[in-house]
TIMI-870237 format. One record per residue (C-alpha): x, z, y; residue in three letters; residue number from 0. Coordinates in nm, 2 decimals. Example, Ala and Ser with C-alpha at 12.3 -4.5 7.8 and 13.67 -1.06 7.14 Angstrom:
<pts>
x:1.23 | z:0.78 | y:-0.45 | residu:Ala | num:0
x:1.37 | z:0.71 | y:-0.11 | residu:Ser | num:1
</pts>
This chain:
<pts>
x:0.00 | z:0.00 | y:0.00 | residu:Met | num:0
x:0.11 | z:-0.06 | y:0.36 | residu:Ser | num:1
x:0.19 | z:0.22 | y:0.61 | residu:Asp | num:2
x:-0.02 | z:0.03 | y:0.86 | residu:Arg | num:3
x:-0.31 | z:0.25 | y:0.98 | residu:Asp | num:4
x:-0.64 | z:0.09 | y:1.08 | residu:Pro | num:5
x:-0.71 | z:0.09 | y:1.45 | residu:Gln | num:6
x:-0.96 | z:0.37 | y:1.54 | residu:Pro | num:7
x:-1.31 | z:0.26 | y:1.62 | residu:Val | num:8
x:-1.36 | z:0.24 | y:1.99 | residu:Glu | num:9
x:-1.65 | z:0.48 | y:2.05 | residu:Arg | num:10
x:-1.92 | z:0.47 | y:2.31 | residu:Gln | num:11
x:-1.95 | z:0.84 | y:2.40 | residu:Leu | num:12
x:-2.14 | z:0.96 | y:2.70 | residu:Pro | num:13
x:-1.96 | z:1.29 | y:2.77 | residu:Thr | num:14
x:-1.63 | z:1.47 | y:2.73 | residu:Glu | num:15
x:-1.80 | z:1.71 | y:2.50 | residu:Glu | num:16
x:-1.91 | z:1.42 | y:2.27 | residu:Ala | num:17
x:-1.55 | z:1.29 | y:2.27 | residu:Arg | num:18
x:-1.42 | z:1.63 | y:2.16 | residu:Asp | num:19
x:-1.69 | z:1.65 | y:1.90 | residu:Leu | num:20
x:-1.58 | z:1.31 | y:1.75 | residu:Leu | num:21
x:-1.22 | z:1.43 | y:1.75 | residu:Ala | num:22
x:-1.32 | z:1.74 | y:1.55 | residu:Leu | num:23
x:-1.52 | z:1.53 | y:1.30 | residu:Val | num:24
x:-1.23 | z:1.28 | y:1.25 | residu:Arg | num:25
x:-0.99 | z:1.57 | y:1.19 | residu:Asp | num:26
x:-1.23 | z:1.72 | y:0.93 | residu:Ile | num:27
x:-1.29 | z:1.38 | y:0.77 | residu:Ala | num:28
x:-0.92 | z:1.29 | y:0.74 | residu:Gln | num:29
x:-0.80 | z:1.64 | y:0.64 | residu:Arg | num:30
x:-1.08 | z:1.78 | y:0.42 | residu:Glu | num:31
x:-1.30 | z:1.49 | y:0.30 | residu:Ile | num:32
x:-1.12 | z:1.16 | y:0.25 | residu:Ala | num:33
x:-0.82 | z:1.28 | y:0.04 | residu:Pro | num:34
x:-1.05 | z:1.41 | y:-0.24 | residu:Lys | num:35
x:-1.32 | z:1.15 | y:-0.22 | residu:Ala | num:36
x:-1.21 | z:0.91 | y:-0.50 | residu:Ala | num:37
x:-1.13 | z:1.19 | y:-0.74 | residu:Glu | num:38
x:-1.44 | z:1.38 | y:-0.68 | residu:Glu | num:39
x:-1.67 | z:1.08 | y:-0.69 | residu:Glu | num:40
x:-1.52 | z:0.98 | y:-1.02 | residu:Asp | num:41
x:-1.58 | z:1.33 | y:-1.16 | residu:Ala | num:42
x:-1.93 | z:1.33 | y:-1.02 | residu:Gly | num:43
x:-1.86 | z:1.65 | y:-0.82 | residu:Arg | num:44
x:-2.08 | z:1.75 | y:-0.53 | residu:Phe | num:45
x:-1.87 | z:1.90 | y:-0.24 | residu:Pro | num:46
x:-2.09 | z:2.19 | y:-0.14 | residu:Arg | num:47
x:-1.80 | z:2.36 | y:0.03 | residu:Glu | num:48
x:-1.77 | z:2.07 | y:0.27 | residu:Ile | num:49
x:-2.13 | z:2.11 | y:0.37 | residu:Phe | num:50
x:-2.06 | z:2.48 | y:0.43 | residu:Thr | num:51
x:-1.76 | z:2.39 | y:0.65 | residu:Leu | num:52
x:-1.98 | z:2.14 | y:0.84 | residu:Leu | num:53
x:-2.24 | z:2.40 | y:0.89 | residu:Ser | num:54
x:-1.98 | z:2.65 | y:1.02 | residu:Glu | num:55
x:-1.86 | z:2.38 | y:1.26 | residu:Ala | num:56
x:-2.21 | z:2.32 | y:1.39 | residu:Gly | num:57
x:-2.24 | z:1.97 | y:1.25 | residu:Leu | num:58
x:-2.55 | z:2.01 | y:1.04 | residu:Leu | num:59
x:-2.80 | z:2.04 | y:1.33 | residu:Gly | num:60
x:-2.65 | z:1.81 | y:1.59 | residu:Leu | num:61
x:-2.96 | z:1.63 | y:1.72 | residu:Pro | num:62
x:-3.17 | z:1.95 | y:1.74 | residu:Tyr | num:63
x:-3.23 | z:2.22 | y:2.00 | residu:Asp | num:64
x:-2.95 | z:2.47 | y:2.05 | residu:Ser | num:65
x:-3.21 | z:2.74 | y:2.09 | residu:Glu | num:66
x:-3.25 | z:2.73 | y:1.71 | residu:Tyr | num:67
x:-2.89 | z:2.66 | y:1.61 | residu:Gly | num:68
x:-2.87 | z:2.29 | y:1.68 | residu:Gly | num:69
x:-2.62 | z:2.09 | y:1.88 | residu:Gly | num:70
x:-2.83 | z:1.94 | y:2.16 | residu:Asp | num:71
x:-2.66 | z:1.61 | y:2.09 | residu:Gln | num:72
x:-2.84 | z:1.27 | y:2.15 | residu:Pro | num:73
x:-2.89 | z:1.04 | y:1.86 | residu:Tyr | num:74
x:-2.63 | z:0.81 | y:2.01 | residu:Glu | num:75
x:-2.37 | z:1.07 | y:1.94 | residu:Val | num:76
x:-2.51 | z:1.21 | y:1.62 | residu:Tyr | num:77
x:-2.51 | z:0.87 | y:1.45 | residu:Leu | num:78
x:-2.15 | z:0.81 | y:1.54 | residu:Gln | num:79
x:-2.07 | z:1.14 | y:1.37 | residu:Val | num:80
x:-2.25 | z:1.02 | y:1.06 | residu:Leu | num:81
x:-2.05 | z:0.70 | y:1.07 | residu:Glu | num:82
x:-1.72 | z:0.89 | y:1.07 | residu:Glu | num:83
x:-1.83 | z:1.11 | y:0.78 | residu:Leu | num:84
x:-1.96 | z:0.82 | y:0.57 | residu:Ala | num:85
x:-1.64 | z:0.63 | y:0.63 | residu:Ala | num:86
x:-1.45 | z:0.92 | y:0.47 | residu:Ala | num:87
x:-1.70 | z:0.97 | y:0.19 | residu:Arg | num:88
x:-2.05 | z:0.83 | y:0.17 | residu:Leu | num:89
x:-2.18 | z:1.13 | y:-0.03 | residu:Thr | num:90
x:-2.10 | z:1.35 | y:0.27 | residu:Val | num:91
x:-2.23 | z:1.12 | y:0.54 | residu:Gly | num:92
x:-2.56 | z:1.05 | y:0.35 | residu:Leu | num:93
x:-2.59 | z:1.42 | y:0.27 | residu:Gly | num:94
x:-2.58 | z:1.51 | y:0.63 | residu:Val | num:95
x:-2.84 | z:1.24 | y:0.71 | residu:Ser | num:96
x:-3.07 | z:1.37 | y:0.44 | residu:Val | num:97
x:-3.04 | z:1.73 | y:0.56 | residu:His | num:98
x:-3.13 | z:1.61 | y:0.91 | residu:Thr | num:99
x:-3.42 | z:1.42 | y:0.77 | residu:Leu | num:100
x:-3.54 | z:1.73 | y:0.58 | residu:Ala | num:101
x:-3.52 | z:1.94 | y:0.90 | residu:Ser | num:102
x:-3.71 | z:1.69 | y:1.11 | residu:Tyr | num:103
x:-4.06 | z:1.80 | y:1.02 | residu:Ala | num:104
x:-4.02 | z:2.16 | y:1.11 | residu:Leu | num:105
x:-3.81 | z:2.09 | y:1.42 | residu:Ala | num:106
x:-4.06 | z:1.84 | y:1.56 | residu:Thr | num:107
x:-4.40 | z:1.95 | y:1.43 | residu:Tyr | num:108
x:-4.35 | z:2.32 | y:1.34 | residu:Gly | num:109
x:-4.50 | z:2.60 | y:1.55 | residu:Thr | num:110
x:-4.28 | z:2.81 | y:1.77 | residu:Lys | num:111
x:-4.30 | z:3.10 | y:1.52 | residu:Gln | num:112
x:-4.20 | z:2.87 | y:1.23 | residu:Gln | num:113
x:-3.91 | z:2.73 | y:1.42 | residu:Gln | num:114
x:-3.78 | z:3.08 | y:1.53 | residu:Val | num:115
x:-3.82 | z:3.20 | y:1.17 | residu:Glu | num:116
x:-3.66 | z:2.91 | y:0.98 | residu:His | num:117
x:-3.46 | z:2.67 | y:1.19 | residu:Leu | num:118
x:-3.15 | z:2.88 | y:1.26 | residu:Pro | num:119
x:-3.08 | z:2.92 | y:0.89 | residu:Ala | num:120
x:-3.16 | z:2.55 | y:0.83 | residu:Met | num:121
x:-2.95 | z:2.42 | y:1.11 | residu:Leu | num:122
x:-2.65 | z:2.65 | y:1.12 | residu:Gly | num:123
x:-2.69 | z:2.91 | y:0.85 | residu:Gly | num:124
x:-2.52 | z:2.72 | y:0.56 | residu:Gly | num:125
x:-2.85 | z:2.60 | y:0.40 | residu:Leu | num:126
x:-2.89 | z:2.25 | y:0.27 | residu:Leu | num:127
x:-3.22 | z:2.06 | y:0.27 | residu:Gly | num:128
x:-3.39 | z:1.78 | y:0.07 | residu:Ala | num:129
x:-3.68 | z:1.55 | y:0.16 | residu:Tyr | num:130
x:-3.96 | z:1.51 | y:-0.10 | residu:Cys | num:131
x:-4.18 | z:1.20 | y:-0.05 | residu:Leu | num:132
x:-4.12 | z:0.96 | y:-0.34 | residu:Ser | num:133
x:-4.26 | z:1.01 | y:-0.69 | residu:Glu | num:134
x:-4.21 | z:0.84 | y:-1.02 | residu:Pro | num:135
x:-4.52 | z:0.62 | y:-0.96 | residu:Ser | num:136
x:-4.51 | z:0.60 | y:-0.58 | residu:Ser | num:137
x:-4.19 | z:0.47 | y:-0.41 | residu:Gly | num:138
x:-4.25 | z:0.20 | y:-0.16 | residu:Ser | num:139
x:-4.63 | z:0.28 | y:-0.18 | residu:Asp | num:140
x:-4.57 | z:0.64 | y:-0.06 | residu:Ala | num:141
x:-4.92 | z:0.69 | y:0.05 | residu:Ala | num:142
x:-5.04 | z:0.69 | y:-0.32 | residu:Ser | num:143
x:-4.85 | z:1.01 | y:-0.40 | residu:Leu | num:144
x:-5.01 | z:1.24 | y:-0.65 | residu:Arg | num:145
x:-4.84 | z:1.58 | y:-0.61 | residu:Thr | num:146
x:-5.12 | z:1.81 | y:-0.52 | residu:Lys | num:147
x:-5.15 | z:2.13 | y:-0.31 | residu:Ala | num:148
x:-5.46 | z:2.34 | y:-0.36 | residu:Val | num:149
x:-5.56 | z:2.65 | y:-0.17 | residu:Arg | num:150
x:-5.60 | z:2.96 | y:-0.38 | residu:Asp | num:151
x:-5.83 | z:3.26 | y:-0.32 | residu:Ala | num:152
x:-5.58 | z:3.42 | y:-0.09 | residu:Glu | num:153
x:-5.54 | z:3.12 | y:0.13 | residu:Gly | num:154
x:-5.20 | z:3.02 | y:0.00 | residu:Ser | num:155
x:-5.12 | z:2.67 | y:-0.14 | residu:Trp | num:156
x:-5.04 | z:2.60 | y:-0.50 | residu:Val | num:157
x:-4.83 | z:2.28 | y:-0.55 | residu:Ile | num:158
x:-4.82 | z:2.09 | y:-0.87 | residu:Asp | num:159
x:-4.65 | z:1.75 | y:-0.94 | residu:Gly | num:160
x:-4.32 | z:1.57 | y:-0.96 | residu:Thr | num:161
x:-4.10 | z:1.42 | y:-0.69 | residu:Lys | num:162
x:-3.84 | z:1.15 | y:-0.77 | residu:Ala | num:163
x:-3.52 | z:1.01 | y:-0.63 | residu:Trp | num:164
x:-3.45 | z:1.33 | y:-0.44 | residu:Ile | num:165
x:-3.11 | z:1.36 | y:-0.28 | residu:Thr | num:166
x:-2.99 | z:1.72 | y:-0.34 | residu:His | num:167
x:-3.27 | z:1.76 | y:-0.59 | residu:Gly | num:168
x:-3.21 | z:2.08 | y:-0.79 | residu:Gly | num:169
x:-2.94 | z:2.22 | y:-0.55 | residu:Ile | num:170
x:-3.11 | z:2.22 | y:-0.21 | residu:Ala | num:171
x:-3.20 | z:2.55 | y:-0.04 | residu:Asp | num:172
x:-3.52 | z:2.41 | y:0.11 | residu:Phe | num:173
x:-3.75 | z:2.11 | y:0.05 | residu:Tyr | num:174
x:-3.97 | z:1.94 | y:0.29 | residu:Thr | num:175
x:-4.25 | z:1.83 | y:0.06 | residu:Val | num:176
x:-4.54 | z:1.59 | y:0.11 | residu:Met | num:177
x:-4.84 | z:1.68 | y:-0.11 | residu:Ala | num:178
x:-5.20 | z:1.57 | y:-0.14 | residu:Arg | num:179
x:-5.45 | z:1.82 | y:0.00 | residu:Thr | num:180
x:-5.75 | z:1.59 | y:0.05 | residu:Gly | num:181
x:-5.88 | z:1.24 | y:0.01 | residu:Glu | num:182
x:-5.68 | z:0.95 | y:-0.14 | residu:Asp | num:183
x:-5.46 | z:0.76 | y:0.10 | residu:Gly | num:184
x:-5.25 | z:0.86 | y:0.39 | residu:Pro | num:185
x:-5.50 | z:1.09 | y:0.56 | residu:Arg | num:186
x:-5.51 | z:1.33 | y:0.27 | residu:Gly | num:187
x:-5.14 | z:1.43 | y:0.28 | residu:Ile | num:188
x:-4.99 | z:1.75 | y:0.42 | residu:Thr | num:189
x:-4.63 | z:1.86 | y:0.48 | residu:Ala | num:190
x:-4.49 | z:2.19 | y:0.35 | residu:Phe | num:191
x:-4.16 | z:2.38 | y:0.38 | residu:Leu | num:192
x:-4.08 | z:2.50 | y:0.03 | residu:Val | num:193
x:-3.78 | z:2.74 | y:-0.04 | residu:Pro | num:194
x:-3.54 | z:2.61 | y:-0.31 | residu:Gly | num:195
x:-3.57 | z:2.93 | y:-0.52 | residu:Asp | num:196
x:-3.95 | z:2.93 | y:-0.52 | residu:Ala | num:197
x:-4.09 | z:3.03 | y:-0.87 | residu:Pro | num:198
x:-4.21 | z:2.72 | y:-1.05 | residu:Gly | num:199
x:-3.97 | z:2.48 | y:-0.87 | residu:Leu | num:200
x:-3.70 | z:2.32 | y:-1.09 | residu:Ser | num:201
x:-3.47 | z:2.02 | y:-1.08 | residu:Gly | num:202
x:-3.43 | z:1.77 | y:-1.36 | residu:Ala | num:203
x:-3.10 | z:1.65 | y:-1.48 | residu:Ala | num:204
x:-2.94 | z:1.42 | y:-1.21 | residu:Pro | num:205
x:-2.98 | z:1.05 | y:-1.25 | residu:Glu | num:206
x:-2.68 | z:0.85 | y:-1.38 | residu:Lys | num:207
x:-2.61 | z:0.61 | y:-1.10 | residu:Lys | num:208
x:-2.37 | z:0.32 | y:-1.05 | residu:Met | num:209
x:-2.24 | z:0.47 | y:-0.73 | residu:Gly | num:210
x:-2.25 | z:0.79 | y:-0.52 | residu:Met | num:211
x:-2.19 | z:0.99 | y:-0.84 | residu:Lys | num:212
x:-2.10 | z:1.30 | y:-0.64 | residu:Gly | num:213
x:-2.44 | z:1.31 | y:-0.47 | residu:Ser | num:214
x:-2.70 | z:1.46 | y:-0.70 | residu:Pro | num:215
x:-3.02 | z:1.25 | y:-0.72 | residu:Thr | num:216
x:-3.29 | z:1.41 | y:-0.94 | residu:Ala | num:217
x:-3.66 | z:1.46 | y:-1.00 | residu:Gln | num:218
x:-3.80 | z:1.79 | y:-0.87 | residu:Val | num:219
x:-4.08 | z:1.95 | y:-1.06 | residu:His | num:220
x:-4.35 | z:2.17 | y:-0.90 | residu:Phe | num:221
x:-4.53 | z:2.38 | y:-1.16 | residu:Asp | num:222
x:-4.77 | z:2.61 | y:-0.98 | residu:Gly | num:223
x:-4.54 | z:2.66 | y:-0.68 | residu:Val | num:224
x:-4.71 | z:2.90 | y:-0.44 | residu:Arg | num:225
x:-4.65 | z:2.85 | y:-0.07 | residu:Val | num:226
x:-4.81 | z:3.06 | y:0.20 | residu:Pro | num:227
x:-5.01 | z:2.88 | y:0.47 | residu:Asp | num:228
x:-4.75 | z:2.97 | y:0.73 | residu:Asp | num:229
x:-4.52 | z:2.73 | y:0.56 | residu:Arg | num:230
x:-4.76 | z:2.44 | y:0.61 | residu:Arg | num:231
x:-4.60 | z:2.20 | y:0.88 | residu:Ile | num:232
x:-4.85 | z:2.05 | y:1.12 | residu:Gly | num:233
x:-5.22 | z:2.01 | y:1.06 | residu:Glu | num:234
x:-5.38 | z:1.94 | y:0.72 | residu:Glu | num:235
x:-5.38 | z:1.57 | y:0.66 | residu:Gly | num:236
x:-5.10 | z:1.51 | y:0.91 | residu:Gln | num:237
x:-4.82 | z:1.49 | y:0.65 | residu:Gly | num:238
x:-4.80 | z:1.12 | y:0.61 | residu:Phe | num:239
x:-4.76 | z:1.05 | y:0.98 | residu:Ser | num:240
x:-4.50 | z:1.32 | y:0.99 | residu:Ile | num:241
x:-4.32 | z:1.16 | y:0.70 | residu:Ala | num:242
x:-4.32 | z:0.82 | y:0.86 | residu:Leu | num:243
x:-4.19 | z:0.96 | y:1.19 | residu:Ala | num:244
x:-3.91 | z:1.13 | y:1.00 | residu:Ala | num:245
x:-3.82 | z:0.81 | y:0.83 | residu:Leu | num:246
x:-3.79 | z:0.62 | y:1.16 | residu:Asp | num:247
x:-3.51 | z:0.85 | y:1.26 | residu:Ser | num:248
x:-3.37 | z:0.87 | y:0.90 | residu:Gly | num:249
x:-3.33 | z:0.49 | y:0.89 | residu:Arg | num:250
x:-3.10 | z:0.51 | y:1.18 | residu:Leu | num:251
x:-2.90 | z:0.76 | y:0.98 | residu:Gly | num:252
x:-2.87 | z:0.52 | y:0.69 | residu:Ile | num:253
x:-2.77 | z:0.24 | y:0.92 | residu:Ala | num:254
x:-2.49 | z:0.45 | y:1.06 | residu:Ala | num:255
x:-2.37 | z:0.55 | y:0.72 | residu:Cys | num:256
x:-2.37 | z:0.18 | y:0.61 | residu:Ala | num:257
x:-2.15 | z:0.09 | y:0.90 | residu:Ile | num:258
x:-1.91 | z:0.37 | y:0.82 | residu:Gly | num:259
x:-1.88 | z:0.25 | y:0.47 | residu:Leu | num:260
x:-1.84 | z:-0.11 | y:0.58 | residu:Ala | num:261
x:-1.57 | z:0.00 | y:0.83 | residu:Gln | num:262
x:-1.38 | z:0.18 | y:0.55 | residu:Ala | num:263
x:-1.40 | z:-0.14 | y:0.34 | residu:Ala | num:264
x:-1.27 | z:-0.35 | y:0.62 | residu:Leu | num:265
x:-0.99 | z:-0.12 | y:0.69 | residu:Asp | num:266
x:-0.89 | z:-0.13 | y:0.33 | residu:Glu | num:267
x:-0.90 | z:-0.51 | y:0.32 | residu:Ala | num:268
x:-0.69 | z:-0.54 | y:0.63 | residu:Val | num:269
x:-0.43 | z:-0.29 | y:0.50 | residu:Arg | num:270
x:-0.41 | z:-0.48 | y:0.17 | residu:Tyr | num:271
x:-0.40 | z:-0.83 | y:0.33 | residu:Ala | num:272
x:-0.12 | z:-0.75 | y:0.56 | residu:Thr | num:273
x:0.09 | z:-0.59 | y:0.28 | residu:Gln | num:274
x:0.02 | z:-0.83 | y:-0.01 | residu:Arg | num:275
x:0.25 | z:-1.13 | y:-0.02 | residu:Arg | num:276
x:0.19 | z:-1.46 | y:-0.19 | residu:Gln | num:277
x:0.37 | z:-1.80 | y:-0.15 | residu:Phe | num:278
x:0.63 | z:-1.63 | y:0.07 | residu:Gly | num:279
x:0.40 | z:-1.47 | y:0.33 | residu:Arg | num:280
x:0.13 | z:-1.20 | y:0.37 | residu:Ala | num:281
x:-0.21 | z:-1.32 | y:0.25 | residu:Ile | num:282
x:-0.34 | z:-1.22 | y:0.59 | residu:Ala | num:283
x:-0.17 | z:-1.53 | y:0.72 | residu:Asp | num:284
x:-0.39 | z:-1.77 | y:0.53 | residu:Phe | num:285
x:-0.68 | z:-1.90 | y:0.74 | residu:Gln | num:286
x:-0.94 | z:-1.87 | y:0.47 | residu:Gly | num:287
x:-0.88 | z:-1.50 | y:0.44 | residu:Leu | num:288
x:-0.84 | z:-1.45 | y:0.81 | residu:Arg | num:289
x:-1.19 | z:-1.60 | y:0.86 | residu:Phe | num:290
x:-1.33 | z:-1.36 | y:0.60 | residu:Met | num:291
x:-1.18 | z:-1.06 | y:0.79 | residu:Leu | num:292
x:-1.32 | z:-1.19 | y:1.12 | residu:Ala | num:293
x:-1.67 | z:-1.23 | y:0.97 | residu:Asp | num:294
x:-1.66 | z:-0.88 | y:0.83 | residu:Met | num:295
x:-1.55 | z:-0.73 | y:1.16 | residu:Ala | num:296
x:-1.82 | z:-0.92 | y:1.34 | residu:Thr | num:297
x:-2.10 | z:-0.80 | y:1.11 | residu:Gln | num:298
x:-1.98 | z:-0.44 | y:1.15 | residu:Ile | num:299
x:-1.97 | z:-0.46 | y:1.53 | residu:Glu | num:300
x:-2.31 | z:-0.62 | y:1.54 | residu:Ala | num:301
x:-2.46 | z:-0.35 | y:1.32 | residu:Gly | num:302
x:-2.30 | z:-0.07 | y:1.52 | residu:Arg | num:303
x:-2.44 | z:-0.22 | y:1.84 | residu:Ala | num:304
x:-2.79 | z:-0.25 | y:1.68 | residu:Leu | num:305
x:-2.81 | z:0.11 | y:1.56 | residu:Tyr | num:306
x:-2.67 | z:0.24 | y:1.89 | residu:Leu | num:307
x:-2.93 | z:0.04 | y:2.09 | residu:Ala | num:308
x:-3.21 | z:0.19 | y:1.87 | residu:Ala | num:309
x:-3.06 | z:0.53 | y:1.92 | residu:Ala | num:310
x:-3.07 | z:0.50 | y:2.30 | residu:Arg | num:311
x:-3.43 | z:0.40 | y:2.29 | residu:Leu | num:312
x:-3.50 | z:0.71 | y:2.08 | residu:Arg | num:313
x:-3.30 | z:0.93 | y:2.32 | residu:Asp | num:314
x:-3.50 | z:0.79 | y:2.61 | residu:Ala | num:315
x:-3.83 | z:0.88 | y:2.45 | residu:Gly | num:316
x:-3.93 | z:0.51 | y:2.40 | residu:Arg | num:317
x:-4.07 | z:0.35 | y:2.09 | residu:Pro | num:318
x:-3.79 | z:0.26 | y:1.84 | residu:Phe | num:319
x:-3.96 | z:0.21 | y:1.50 | residu:Ala | num:320
x:-3.91 | z:-0.17 | y:1.50 | residu:Lys | num:321
x:-3.54 | z:-0.14 | y:1.61 | residu:Gln | num:322
x:-3.48 | z:0.14 | y:1.35 | residu:Ala | num:323
x:-3.61 | z:-0.10 | y:1.07 | residu:Ala | num:324
x:-3.39 | z:-0.38 | y:1.21 | residu:Met | num:325
x:-3.09 | z:-0.15 | y:1.22 | residu:Ala | num:326
x:-3.14 | z:-0.03 | y:0.87 | residu:Lys | num:327
x:-3.20 | z:-0.38 | y:0.74 | residu:Leu | num:328
x:-2.90 | z:-0.54 | y:0.91 | residu:His | num:329
x:-2.65 | z:-0.26 | y:0.86 | residu:Cys | num:330
x:-2.71 | z:-0.21 | y:0.49 | residu:Thr | num:331
x:-2.71 | z:-0.58 | y:0.42 | residu:Asp | num:332
x:-2.39 | z:-0.61 | y:0.62 | residu:Ala | num:333
x:-2.24 | z:-0.32 | y:0.42 | residu:Ala | num:334
x:-2.32 | z:-0.50 | y:0.09 | residu:Met | num:335
x:-2.16 | z:-0.82 | y:0.22 | residu:Lys | num:336
x:-1.85 | z:-0.66 | y:0.37 | residu:Val | num:337
x:-1.78 | z:-0.44 | y:0.06 | residu:Thr | num:338
x:-1.82 | z:-0.74 | y:-0.17 | residu:Thr | num:339
x:-1.58 | z:-0.94 | y:0.05 | residu:Asp | num:340
x:-1.33 | z:-0.65 | y:0.04 | residu:Ala | num:341
x:-1.33 | z:-0.66 | y:-0.34 | residu:Val | num:342
x:-1.27 | z:-1.04 | y:-0.32 | residu:Gln | num:343
x:-0.98 | z:-1.00 | y:-0.08 | residu:Ile | num:344
x:-0.81 | z:-0.75 | y:-0.30 | residu:Leu | num:345
x:-0.85 | z:-0.99 | y:-0.60 | residu:Gly | num:346
x:-0.79 | z:-0.83 | y:-0.93 | residu:Gly | num:347
x:-0.69 | z:-0.50 | y:-0.77 | residu:Tyr | num:348
x:-1.03 | z:-0.49 | y:-0.60 | residu:Gly | num:349
x:-1.19 | z:-0.48 | y:-0.94 | residu:Tyr | num:350
x:-0.99 | z:-0.17 | y:-1.05 | residu:Thr | num:351
x:-1.05 | z:0.19 | y:-0.97 | residu:Ala | num:352
x:-0.69 | z:0.22 | y:-0.84 | residu:Asp | num:353
x:-0.83 | z:0.10 | y:-0.51 | residu:Phe | num:354
x:-1.14 | z:0.22 | y:-0.33 | residu:Pro | num:355
x:-1.29 | z:-0.12 | y:-0.27 | residu:Ala | num:356
x:-1.49 | z:-0.13 | y:-0.59 | residu:Glu | num:357
x:-1.63 | z:0.22 | y:-0.52 | residu:Arg | num:358
x:-1.74 | z:0.10 | y:-0.17 | residu:Tyr | num:359
x:-1.92 | z:-0.20 | y:-0.32 | residu:Met | num:360
x:-2.10 | z:0.02 | y:-0.58 | residu:Arg | num:361
x:-2.20 | z:0.27 | y:-0.31 | residu:Glu | num:362
x:-2.32 | z:0.00 | y:-0.07 | residu:Ala | num:363
x:-2.60 | z:-0.11 | y:-0.30 | residu:Lys | num:364
x:-2.80 | z:0.20 | y:-0.28 | residu:Val | num:365
x:-2.82 | z:0.18 | y:0.10 | residu:Leu | num:366
x:-3.04 | z:-0.13 | y:0.07 | residu:Gln | num:367
x:-3.28 | z:0.08 | y:-0.13 | residu:Ile | num:368
x:-3.31 | z:0.43 | y:0.00 | residu:Val | num:369
x:-3.55 | z:0.54 | y:0.28 | residu:Glu | num:370
x:-3.75 | z:0.22 | y:0.24 | residu:Gly | num:371
x:-3.61 | z:-0.09 | y:0.07 | residu:Thr | num:372
x:-3.50 | z:-0.37 | y:0.28 | residu:Asn | num:373
x:-3.80 | z:-0.56 | y:0.18 | residu:Gln | num:374
x:-4.01 | z:-0.28 | y:0.33 | residu:Ile | num:375
x:-3.80 | z:-0.30 | y:0.65 | residu:Gln | num:376
x:-3.89 | z:-0.67 | y:0.68 | residu:Arg | num:377
x:-4.26 | z:-0.58 | y:0.64 | residu:Met | num:378
x:-4.23 | z:-0.31 | y:0.91 | residu:Val | num:379
x:-4.06 | z:-0.56 | y:1.15 | residu:Ile | num:380
x:-4.31 | z:-0.83 | y:1.08 | residu:Ala | num:381
x:-4.60 | z:-0.59 | y:1.15 | residu:Arg | num:382
x:-4.45 | z:-0.52 | y:1.49 | residu:His | num:383
x:-4.42 | z:-0.89 | y:1.56 | residu:Leu | num:384
x:-4.74 | z:-1.03 | y:1.41 | residu:Ala | num:385
x:-4.97 | z:-0.74 | y:1.34 | residu:Gly | num:386
x:-5.08 | z:-0.60 | y:1.00 | residu:Pro | num:387
x:-5.12 | z:-0.84 | y:0.70 | residu:Glu | num:388
x:-5.46 | z:-0.99 | y:0.64 | residu:Gly | num:389
x:-5.61 | z:-0.95 | y:0.99 | residu:Arg | num:390
</pts>
C-alpha cells in the first residue's frame, strides 16, 4: 500500500463549534474505529464500547435539544458527522443514524413530561435505541403491520407481535414501536416507547447477512409486553404519521452514511491506483482508469451536495420530504456504483478480503434497501411531482 493519505473532505460547516466537532469526530474515527473495522466486521462483532464512547462525547444526540442532553446541532452538521463515522465503519455510522431515528418520535411528539423523564438517558446516558416499524409480512407496505397493542383493565397497553429487520434488535436499551391500536390501515397505528428489558420482549438470532456483519439485525418478539399509557407517544392513531416523519429525517442519515462509505472506497481506489505499477508506470496514469476515478468523485460530490441541500431545507423548517427521498436514492445508488468500481480498480486484489474494497461493496448493497427501498423512494418523488397514483 502507498503512504499517500487521501485528501480530507472539504466540509461546509457554519460555525467554529461545528469545525471543532468534526475534528473531534475525525480523531475518534481514525484512532478508535477504523483500525479495528475490518477485523471486527469479519468476526461479526458489534462495537458497543464505541457507542458508549460516542455517548460520553455527546455524539448520540447531536440534532436534539441540549435541554435534554442533545447537541443543538443543525442537520447540516449532524449529517457530516455521520458521513465521517460511516467512512470509518458503516456499522457505527448507520448505528448512530438508527439511534437518532429511534429517538425522533419522543423528541418531536412526546409530552414535556415524557421528554424530561426519558430523553436525557436516550441522548446522553449511554443508551442505544432501535426503531420498530417493519414486520415479516409488511416491509414496504408498512401500513399493513399486524403487531397489536390492546388496553388492559388498568389502562396500560399489552403489545403482541413480531417486528423484523430491526437494527440493534435484541441488544437495544429502548425500542420505538409502531403497533396497531385501531382500524386497519395507517389511521389505526400508535407509537410506543418500550424499554429493552420489558418482560415478554425478546430478540431472535441475528440475521446472517452479506455485509455489515458487525451490526445485529434481528426480529424482535413482543409476547404480552405491558406498557403504561405514559409511554404512548403522540395521540392514538398518530403513529403512522410519526413513523413517516421520522423516516424523512432518517433517509438523510442513510444518504450521509452512503456518501461516507463511497468516499472511503474512492480513497482506497486512489491509494491503490497511485501505488500499483503496470507497464512501467502507475495505473493511475492510464486514461481509462483516471476517468473512472473522476466519475466516482463526481458522484460523491453530487450526493454530498444533495443531502446537504435537503438538510438545509429541514433546518429552515421548510418541506424536505421529496429532497430526502432524492438524496437517499441518489446517494445509495452512487455508493453501490462507486464501491463496485473500486473493486474493479483493485482488480484481483479488490476481490480479496486483504483489501477493504470488497467489504465496502457488500455493505453498500443494504443501503439501497433500508428505510425504504430505492423503488419506494422513486414512488415518493413521483407523488410529489405528479400526485398519487390512480387519480
